[in-house]
C-alpha positions as CSV (number, residue, x, y, z in Angstrom):
1,M,38.3,62.0,57.3
2,V,37.2,61.3,61.0
3,R,35.8,58.3,62.7
4,G,35.3,59.0,66.3
5,R,38.0,61.3,67.8
6,R,40.7,59.6,65.4
7,A,41.6,61.2,62.2
8,V,43.6,59.6,59.3
9,R,46.9,61.0,59.1
10,R,47.9,63.5,57.0
11,G,49.0,62.4,53.9
12,A,47.4,59.1,53.8
13,R,46.6,57.6,50.3
14,V,43.3,55.9,50.1
15,L,41.1,54.8,47.3
16,S,37.1,55.7,47.4
17,S,34.5,54.3,45.4
18,V,31.0,55.9,45.9
19,L,28.3,54.2,44.0
20,R,24.9,56.0,43.7
21,L,22.0,53.9,44.1
22,G,18.4,54.6,42.6
23,D,16.6,55.7,45.9
24,G,19.1,58.5,46.2
25,G,21.4,56.8,48.7
26,A,25.1,55.9,48.1
27,L,27.3,52.8,49.0
28,A,30.9,53.7,49.7
29,F,33.9,51.7,49.9
30,F,37.5,52.8,51.1
31,K,40.9,50.9,50.9
32,F,43.9,52.5,52.3
33,A,47.3,52.1,50.7
34,K,49.1,51.3,53.6
35,Q,47.8,48.7,56.3
36,E,48.7,51.2,59.2
37,D,46.4,53.9,58.0
38,E,43.4,51.4,57.4
39,D,43.9,49.9,61.2
40,L,42.9,53.5,62.1
41,F,39.5,52.6,61.4
42,G,39.4,49.2,63.2
43,P,38.6,47.0,64.8
44,A,39.0,44.3,62.6
45,M,35.6,42.8,61.1
46,P,35.3,38.8,61.8
47,A,34.2,36.9,59.0
48,T,30.4,36.7,59.2
49,P,27.7,36.9,56.7
50,F,25.8,39.2,58.7
51,H,28.0,42.3,58.0
52,H,26.9,42.3,54.5
53,I,24.9,44.7,51.8
54,A,21.8,43.8,49.8
55,L,21.4,44.9,46.3
56,N,18.3,44.3,44.3
57,V,19.5,42.7,41.1
58,D,17.6,40.7,38.2
59,Q,18.1,36.9,38.1
60,E,20.4,37.3,35.3
61,T,22.9,39.2,37.1
62,Q,22.3,37.2,40.4
63,R,23.1,34.1,38.2
64,A,26.1,35.9,36.9
65,I,27.3,36.6,40.3
66,E,27.0,33.2,41.4
67,Q,29.0,31.7,38.3
68,R,32.0,34.2,39.2
69,L,31.8,32.9,42.6
70,A,32.1,29.4,41.4
71,A,34.7,30.1,38.7
72,A,36.9,31.4,41.6
73,G,36.9,28.1,43.4
74,Y,34.5,29.4,46.2
75,K,31.6,26.5,47.4
76,E,30.1,25.9,50.7
77,P,30.6,27.2,53.3
78,Q,32.3,30.2,51.8
79,T,29.3,31.2,49.5
80,F,25.9,29.8,50.0
81,V,22.3,30.8,48.8
82,L,19.2,31.7,51.1
83,E,15.7,31.4,49.9
84,H,14.1,34.2,52.0
85,G,10.6,33.7,50.8
86,Y,10.4,37.0,49.5
87,C,14.0,37.5,48.2
88,R,16.7,34.9,47.2
89,S,20.2,36.1,48.4
90,V,23.7,35.0,47.4
91,Y,26.4,35.3,50.2
92,G,30.2,35.5,49.3
93,P,33.3,35.7,51.1
94,T,35.1,39.0,51.8
95,R,38.7,39.6,51.5
96,T,39.2,38.6,55.1
97,G,36.7,35.8,55.3
C-alpha cells in the first residue's frame, strides 16, 4: 500500500474491511496491528464532526444507532443530531474523539 511516497513496511499486519455500497462504490477501513505502521499514514486526525461518512438508513436503523450510543454512555457533545431539512444526521464519536 502506498500513500504519497511512503509505503507500509514489508510484513506490516493490517486488517481491512471493504463495504460495497448500493451505488457500486465502496467504503474501506484499515487498522494496523502496530501503532508505528498506522503512523505512516498520518497525520493524526483531530476530533471533529466534519470528518465523517454519510449513509442512507431507515428510521429504525437510525434509532438503533442512537440507542447504542446512549447505552455506551455517549451524550452531547460527544454525540448529537442535526435536522438538515432534507435529512436527519446522527453524529457520534470516533476512537480518537
